[in-house]
C-alpha positions in Angstrom: 7.1 -1.4 17.6 6.5 -2.9 14.1 7.1 -1.4 10.6 4.5 -2.0 7.6 5.0 -4.8 5.5 6.0 -4.0 2.4 4.7 -5.9 -0.6 5.2 -4.4 -4.1 2.4 -4.6 -6.1 1.2 -2.9 -9.4 -2.6 -1.9 -9.3 -4.2 -0.6 -11.7 -7.3 0.1 -14.7 -6.9 0.8 -18.1 -10.5 1.6 -20.1 -10.5 0.6 -24.0 -13.7 1.3 -26.2 -14.5 -1.1 -28.5 -15.9 -0.1 -32.2 -17.8 -3.3 -32.0 -20.7 -3.5 -29.2 -22.1 -6.5 -27.4 -24.7 -8.2 -29.1 -28.1 -7.0 -28.1 -31.8 -7.4 -28.9 -34.1 -5.0 -30.8 -35.4 -3.0 -27.6 -31.4 -2.8 -26.5 -31.2 -1.1 -30.4 -34.5 1.1 -29.6 -32.8 2.3 -26.4 -29.4 3.2 -28.0 -31.8 4.6 -30.9 -33.3 6.8 -27.8 -29.7 7.7 -26.6 -28.3 8.8 -29.7 -31.6 11.1 -30.1 -31.2 12.8 -26.9 -27.7 12.8 -27.3 -28.7 14.9 -30.4 -30.7 17.3 -28.7 -27.9 17.8 -26.0 -25.4 18.5 -28.6 -27.2 20.9 -29.9 -27.7 22.6 -27.0 -24.3 22.6 -26.4 -23.9 24.2 -30.0 -26.1 27.2 -28.6 -24.0 27.9 -25.4 -20.8 26.2 -25.5 -18.8 26.9 -22.2 -18.6 23.4 -20.3 -20.7 23.6 -16.3 -18.6 24.5 -14.1 -16.7 22.3 -11.6 -18.9 20.9 -8.9 -17.2 20.7 -5.5 -16.8 17.4 -3.7 -16.8 15.2 -7.5 -14.6 13.6 -9.1 -13.8 12.4 -13.1 -11.3 9.8 -13.1 -9.7 7.4 -9.8 -7.2 4.8 -9.4 -5.9 3.1 -6.2 -2.8 2.3 -4.9 -1.1 0.0 -2.3 -2.0 2.2 0.7 -3.1 5.3 -1.2 -5.4 6.7 -4.0 -5.5 9.1 -6.1 -8.7 11.0 -8.3 -8.6 14.1 -10.8 -11.2 16.3 -9.4 -13.9 17.9 -11.9 -12.3 21.4 -11.9 -9.1 18.4 -13.1 -6.7 19.0 -10.1 -5.8 15.8 -8.5 -6.1 15.0 -4.9 -4.5 11.8 -3.3 -4.8 10.5 -0.2 -3.5 7.9 2.2 0.0 7.1 3.2 2.3 9.9 1.4 5.8 7.2 1.2 7.9 8.5 -1.1 5.6 11.8 -1.3 3.3 9.7 -3.5 0.6 11.9 -2.2 2.3 15.7 -3.3 0.7 15.8 -6.8 1.7 18.4 -8.8 -0.4 21.4 -9.8 -2.2 22.0 -12.6 -5.1 20.5 -14.6 -5.5 16.3 -15.3 -7.5 14.3 -17.9 -6.7 10.9 -16.5 -4.1 9.1 -13.5 -2.6 5.8 -12.6 -2.2 4.9 -9.0 0.8 2.2 -8.9 2.5 1.1 -5.5 5.2 3.5 -5.2 4.9 5.9 -8.2 1.9 7.8 -9.8 1.4 9.5 -13.2 -1.3 11.4 -14.7 -2.0 12.9 -18.2 -2.0 16.7 -18.4 -5.0 18.2 -20.5 -2.4 18.6 -23.5 -1.1 14.6 -23.2 1.7 15.2 -21.5 2.4 13.0 -18.9 3.8 14.1 -15.1 4.8 11.4 -12.7 5.8 11.5 -9.0 6.9 9.3 -6.1 9.2 6.9 -5.7 12.9 8.2 -6.9 14.4 5.3 -9.3 16.2 5.6 -12.1 13.6 7.1 -14.6 10.6 6.3 -13.0 9.6 10.1 -13.4 11.0 10.6 -16.9 8.1 10.0 -19.0 8.6 10.5 -22.7 7.7 13.5 -24.8 4.6 13.5 -27.2 0.5 13.2 -26.7 -0.4 10.2 -25.1 -4.3 9.4 -24.1 -3.8 6.5 -21.6 -0.9 5.7 -18.9 -0.9 2.7 -16.6 1.6 2.6 -13.6 3.1 -1.0 -12.6 6.0 -1.8 -10.0 8.4 0.6 -10.9 7.7 1.4 -14.5 5.3 2.7 -16.7 3.4 2.4 -19.8 1.1 4.6 -22.0 -0.5 4.8 -25.1 0.1 7.5 -27.7 -2.4 9.1 -29.4 -1.7 7.3 -32.5 -1.9 3.7 -31.1 1.6 3.1 -30.4 2.9 2.2 -26.8 6.1 3.2 -24.8 7.2 1.8 -21.1 10.0 3.1 -19.2 11.1 3.3 -15.3 13.5 0.8 -13.4 12.0 -2.2 -14.4 14.1 -5.1 -16.2 14.7 -4.2 -20.1 12.4 -6.9 -21.4 9.2 -5.3 -19.3 10.1 -2.0 -20.7 10.6 -3.2 -24.6 6.3 -3.1 -25.5 5.7 -4.8 -28.8 5.2 -3.0 -32.3 1.8 -1.6 -33.6 -1.2 0.2 -33.1 -3.2 -0.4 -30.0 -6.7 0.7 -28.2 -5.4 -0.3 -24.6 -2.1 -0.7 -22.1 -2.1 -1.8 -18.4 0.8 -2.4 -16.4 0.7 -5.5 -13.7 3.9 -6.2 -11.1 5.8 -7.8 -13.7 4.0 -8.3 -16.5 2.0 -5.8 -19.3 -0.9 -6.3 -21.6 -2.3 -4.6 -24.6 -5.2 -4.5 -26.9 -4.8 -4.9 -30.7 -7.5 -3.0 -32.7 -9.3 -5.9 -33.5 -9.5 -6.8 -29.3 -7.1 -9.6 -28.9 -4.5 -9.1 -26.4 -1.1 -9.4 -26.3 0.9 -9.7 -23.3 4.9 -9.6 -21.9 6.9 -10.3 -19.0 6.9 -12.5 -16.0 4.6 -15.4 -16.9 5.4 -17.7 -13.9 1.5 -18.3 -13.4 0.7 -18.0 -17.1 -0.5 -14.2 -16.5 1.2 -13.1 -19.6 -0.4 -15.8 -21.8 -2.4 -13.7 -24.6 -5.8 -14.5 -26.1 -7.7 -15.4 -29.3 -10.4 -13.9 -28.1 -12.1 -10.3 -28.2 -11.8 -7.6 -25.4 -12.9 -4.4 -25.2 -11.1 -3.7 -21.5 -8.3 -5.5 -19.5 -6.9 -4.8 -16.2 -3.3 -6.9 -14.9 -2.7 -7.4 -11.5 0.4 -9.2 -9.5 0.3 -12.4 -11.6 -3.4 -12.4 -12.7 -5.1 -10.8 -15.6 -8.8 -10.2 -16.6 -10.5 -8.9 -19.4 -14.4 -8.1 -20.7 -14.9 -9.8 -23.6 -17.1 -8.3 -26.3 -20.1 -10.3 -25.2 -19.7 -7.9 -21.7 -18.7 -11.6 -20.1 -15.4 -11.9 -17.9 -12.0 -14.0 -18.2 -9.2 -14.2 -16.0 -5.9 -16.5 -16.1 -3.1 -15.8 -14.4 -2.8 -17.2 -10.6 -6.3 -18.3 -9.1 -4.6 -17.6 -5.5 -8.0 -17.3 -3.3 -9.9 -17.8 -6.4 -8.7 -14.1 -7.9 -9.4 -15.7 -11.1 -12.9 -17.1 -10.3 -14.7 -14.1 -12.7 -18.6 -14.3 -12.2 -21.0 -14.5 -13.9 -22.8 -11.5 -16.2 -22.0 -9.0 -18.0 -19.4 -5.9 -17.7 -18.4 -2.6 -18.9 -15.1 -2.2 -17.0 -12.8 -3.5 -14.6 -9.7 -3.3 -12.5 -7.4 -5.9 -11.2 -5.4 -5.6 -7.7 -3.4 -7.5 -5.9 -5.5 -10.8 -4.6 -8.9 -9.3 -6.0 -10.5 -7.8 -8.9 -13.7 -5.3 -9.4 -15.7 -4.8 -12.5 -18.8 -2.4 -13.6 -21.6 -4.7 -14.6 -24.0 -3.3 -17.4 -26.4 -2.2 -14.9 -23.6 0.2 -13.7 -23.6 -1.9 -9.9 -20.1 -3.0 -8.3 -18.9 -6.6 -8.0 -15.3 -7.8 -6.6 -14.3 -11.2 -6.4 -11.3 -12.9 -5.1 -9.3 -12.1 -1.7 -11.5 -10.5 1.2 -8.9 -10.5 4.2 -9.2 -6.7 4.4 -12.8 -6.2 3.1 -11.9 -5.4 -0.5 -14.0 -7.6 -2.1 -18.4 -6.8 -1.3 -18.6 -3.8 -2.8 -21.2 -1.7 -1.8 -24.6 -1.0 -3.6 -25.3 2.0 -6.1 -24.0 3.0 -9.8 -21.3 3.2 -10.5 -19.1 4.2 -13.9 -15.6 3.1 -12.7 -13.4 0.6 -10.5 -10.1 0.9 -9.0 -8.8 -2.3 -7.0 -5.3 -2.2 -5.0 -3.8 -4.6 -3.0 -6.5 -4.5 0.7 -9.0 -1.7 -1.2 -11.0 -0.8 -3.3 -12.9 2.2 -4.7 -15.5 3.5 -7.4 -16.3 6.1 -8.8 -20.2 6.4 -8.8 -22.4 8.1 -11.5 -22.5 11.5 -9.6 -19.1 12.2 -9.3 -18.4 11.3 -5.8 -15.8 8.6 -4.5 -17.0 5.2 -2.3 -13.9 3.3 -1.2 -14.7 -0.3 0.9 -11.8 -2.2 2.3 -8.8 -1.2 4.4 -8.7 2.0 5.9 -5.7 3.3 7.6 -6.6 4.8 10.8 -4.0 3.6 13.0 -2.8 7.0 14.2 -6.2 8.3 15.1 -8.5 9.2 18.0 -6.1 7.5 20.7 -7.8 6.8 24.5 -7.3 9.4 26.5 -6.7 7.6 29.4 -3.2 7.3 30.5 -0.7 4.7 29.4 2.4 3.0 31.1 4.2 2.2 27.3 2.8 2.2 23.6 3.8 -0.1 20.4 2.9 0.8 17.1 2.2 -1.7 14.6 1.2 -1.8 10.7 -2.1 0.2 11.0 -3.0 -0.3 14.6 -1.3 0.8 18.0 -1.4 -0.3 21.2 -0.9 0.8 24.9 0.5 -0.9 28.0 -1.9 0.5 30.9 -0.9 0.9 34.6 -2.6 -2.2 35.7 -1.1 -4.4 33.0 -4.4 -4.7 30.4 -3.8 -3.5 26.7 -5.9 -1.5 25.1 -5.7 -0.9 21.1 -6.8 1.5 18.6 -7.1 1.5 14.8 -7.7 -1.5 11.7 -8.5 -4.8 13.5 -8.1 -7.0 10.4 -7.4 -10.4 12.1 -7.8 -9.8 15.5 -4.7 -8.7 16.6 -6.1 -5.9 18.2 -7.9 -8.2 20.4 -5.8 -9.2 23.4 -6.4 -11.6 26.0 -8.0 -10.4 29.2 -5.0 -11.0 31.1 -1.8 -8.6 32.5 1.4 -8.3 30.9 4.6 -6.7 31.4 5.3 -5.6 27.7 3.7 -6.0 24.4 4.8 -5.8 20.6 3.2 -5.8 17.7 3.1 -6.6 14.1 1.1 -6.0 11.1 -1.4 -9.3 11.9 -0.4 -10.4 15.3 0.7 -9.3 18.6 2.4 -10.8 21.9 2.5 -10.2 25.5 5.0 -10.9 28.0 3.7 -12.1 31.0 4.4 -11.4 34.6 5.7 -14.8 34.8 8.1 -14.5 31.3 5.8 -16.9 29.4 4.8 -15.3 25.9 1.3 -15.3 24.2 0.7 -14.3 21.2 -2.6 -13.7 19.2 -4.0 -12.4 15.6 -3.2 -14.2 12.3 -1.1 -17.4 12.8 0.4 -17.0 9.3 3.7 -18.7 8.9 3.2 -19.9 12.2 3.8 -17.0 14.7 1.2 -18.0 17.1 3.4 -20.8 18.0 5.4 -19.3 21.0 8.3 -21.5 22.1 7.8 -22.8 25.6 9.9 -21.2 28.9 10.5 -18.2 30.0 11.8 -14.5 28.4 12.4 -10.8 29.2 12.2 -9.3 25.8 9.9 -10.4 22.7 9.8 -8.2 19.6 7.2 -9.0 16.4 8.3 -8.4 13.1 6.2 -8.6 10.0 5.6 -12.6 9.8 8.2 -13.7 12.8 9.0 -13.0 16.3 12.3 -13.2 18.6 12.6 -13.1 22.3 15.6 -13.0 24.5 15.9 -15.7 27.6 17.5 -14.9 30.9 20.7 -15.8 29.9 20.9 -13.6 26.5 20.4 -16.4 24.2 17.8 -15.5 21.4 14.9 -17.9 20.1 12.3 -17.0 17.3 9.9 -18.5 15.6 7.3 -17.9 12.6 8.5 -16.9 8.9 12.1 -17.2 7.9 12.0 -16.8 4.0 15.1 -14.8 4.4 16.8 -16.0 7.4 15.3 -13.8 10.0 14.1 -16.8 12.5 17.6 -17.8 12.2 18.8 -16.4 15.5 22.6 -16.7 15.9 25.1 -18.2 18.8 25.9 -16.0 21.6 24.3 -13.8 23.6 22.4 -10.6 23.2 21.5 -7.5 25.5 18.5 -6.1 23.0 16.8 -7.1 20.1 14.8 -5.7 17.2 12.8 -7.7 14.3 12.0 -5.7 11.3 10.3 -6.7 7.9 12.6 -9.4 6.7 15.8 -9.3 8.9 16.4 -8.6 13.1 19.1 -6.8 14.9 20.0 -7.2 17.8 23.1 -5.7 20.6 25.9 -8.5 21.5 26.4 -8.3 25.1 30.2 -9.4 25.2 31.0 -6.5 22.8 28.1 -4.0 22.5 28.5 -4.2 18.5 25.1 -4.3 17.0 24.3 -7.8 14.8 21.9 -8.2 12.3 20.7 -11.4 10.2 18.1 -12.2 7.5 17.7 -10.3 4.5 20.9 -8.5 3.1 19.1 -6.7 0.5 20.1 -2.6 0.3 22.8 -3.6 2.9 20.2 -3.8 6.1 22.7 -6.5 7.7 25.6 -3.8 7.2 25.8 -2.5 10.8 28.8 0.0 11.7 31.4 -1.2 14.0 31.5 0.3 17.5 28.9 0.0 20.3 25.2 0.7 20.9 22.8 1.1 23.4 19.7 0.7 21.7 18.7 -0.6 18.7 15.2 -0.5 16.4 14.9 -2.5 13.2 12.6 -1.2 10.6 10.8 -2.3 7.5 14.0 -2.1 5.0 16.6 0.0 7.4 17.9 -0.2 10.8 18.8 2.8 13.6 20.9 2.4 17.0 21.7 5.0 19.6 25.4 5.1 20.6 26.5 5.3 24.5 26.6 8.9 23.9 22.9 9.2 22.4 24.1 9.8 18.5 21.5 7.8 16.4 23.2 6.2 13.4 21.6 4.2 10.6 21.8 2.0 8.1 20.3 0.1 5.2 17.8 1.3 2.9 17.8 5.1 2.3 15.4 5.3 -0.7 13.1 8.2 0.8 15.9 9.6 3.4 15.5 7.4 6.4 18.3 6.6 7.4 20.1 10.2 7.6 19.4 10.3 11.1 20.1 14.3 12.6 22.7 15.7 14.6 22.1 15.6 18.6 22.1 13.1 20.8 18.2 10.8 21.7 16.9 8.6 24.3 15.1 7.0 22.4 14.7 5.8 18.5 11.8 4.2 16.6 11.6 2.4 13.3 9.0 1.7 10.5 8.9 3.3 7.3 10.6 6.0 8.6 12.3 7.3 11.6 12.4 9.3 14.9 14.0 9.9 17.5 13.5 11.1 21.2 15.2 13.9 22.4 16.6 14.4 26.2 14.3 17.2 26.7 11.1 15.5 25.5 10.8 16.6 21.7 10.4 14.8 19.1 12.1 14.5 15.7 11.7 12.2 12.5 13.1 12.0 9.0 12.2 9.9 6.3 8.8 9.9 4.8 7.7 11.7 7.9 9.7 14.5 9.0 7.0 15.7 11.6 8.6 16.8 14.5 6.3 17.0 17.9 7.2 19.9 21.1 6.2 18.4 24.3 7.3 16.5 27.0 7.2 13.0 25.7 8.7 9.7 27.4 8.6 7.4 24.6 8.1 7.5 20.7 6.8 4.5 18.2 6.4 4.7 14.6 3.9 2.9 12.7 2.7 2.4 9.0 3.2 6.4 8.0 2.6 7.7 11.5 3.8 8.4 14.7 2.6 8.1 18.3 4.1 9.7 21.1 3.6 8.7 24.7 3.7 11.9 27.3 5.1 12.0 30.4 1.6 12.2 32.1 0.3 8.8 30.3 -1.4 10.6 27.5 -1.0 9.8 23.9 -0.4 12.1 20.6 -0.4 10.1 17.2 0.5 12.4 14.2 1.9 11.8 10.5 1.6 11.1 7.1 -1.9 9.6 6.7 -3.8 12.2 4.9 -7.9 12.1 5.0 -9.9 11.7 1.8 -11.2 15.1 0.5 -14.6 16.2 0.3 -16.9 13.5 -2.0 -15.3 10.3 -0.8 -16.6 8.0 1.6 -15.4 4.4 3.2 -17.7 1.5 3.8 -16.8 -0.3 6.7 
């Protein structure tokens, strides 16, 4: 099993209208006058029949992209969200809304009366917006900022006090990035506050009509329609293209904008296919960590980039064992060959055409143990995860950016990312081992106790005393099985993933949620994916927002919190 890699980032966009339009020629002025005449004629018609047109099924009025999810407001005012339902992100409130912002771990939307409602992460203050009427909202990383109808800005949530203290004054737009936020003054100048390691919170003397804040960069549309970006230029995310634009949105490592001609254009990282925007006409764009979406002029939504499909459509042929990665799944066939399905971003689903005894997969790489005991890894060679140590092993496990293996004598060897000490294997011998996102856990050969090392945040290294017979390290928590089959978990419990149910299990698997296999073959899960599945299962694997079970006949069944896009939303690629 392999837990999902959790990078926290704000993904948001705000649109502000300037009182001063971009300069144009006489022909453009004539076009504006013609449009005004058409608008006046339409206004007269509306006066005769003031009732609004009925909503069109499958059309939307607003869209915003979070990290692994997207939300949109239907033409009838209701909210639809799809993607991974971590922390209840997809469980939108009922009612009618006029604006929405999807953050990495929570969402906020403005009701028709101007009030704000938020849902998702349960950190203190995140879901408690102030009273009053608002016209714009922007969800950041564990905090939110919103613009009141009188131009004042309020911020709330679980971020630093400095970030939650916006400047005084009257503004026309507000955007909340990862750890910095920005506003547009009445005259169009930019004022930012918060983290400024890359210069992302530096103000600008130029005048802007729209602004967007990403993880560590900021971009704005100037009054002449050109785009200027500042802050980090990692992966060229601040290298704005030429041309003129009307609105834009900043993601983690890329930015998207709508041109004055209505087409979408993106720049920056294309690691997940999030930047080559499709053709057609758009009104608004939304940029996430690894995907982008655009609201078309006909009210439909087009998305491009990474689409989480890992749990869908497993092959029908039988497998001997199963492993789940971040957004892909692989099965080991009885003949030792490997077949994978889901999303293949960097070759992690393209195993060598050789035979293996076991395999493991992380987010962007995978490893297999060959019959002679040597290890072979493939996929994205970040942090040196493909630089496998020499020698022979009997167990291998892959984390987000590191891997560990057990030699025949029980000693441990780890390689890859060591940002939190997760690859600093302890002395001694282990009987089992499991790599999480930034920590690793094993079972000591001499005592049977669990031992963990790496990132200590949220108690993920605080393994309980006593013996275990199995251990599974997830994203930010770990679960183990006692000799009597009782499951015990420790670490982060942000969405109930450590609250194991009573009763015995024969196997346990973890990611962002946890699942256990009962002696009778049924599966029970806890955390963000609380679904259970009756049946005669022999194995269980937890991925990113989904679960797969290996039936005793070798066939695979997958289910989970991945929610498909609604009618009117299509994906490119």
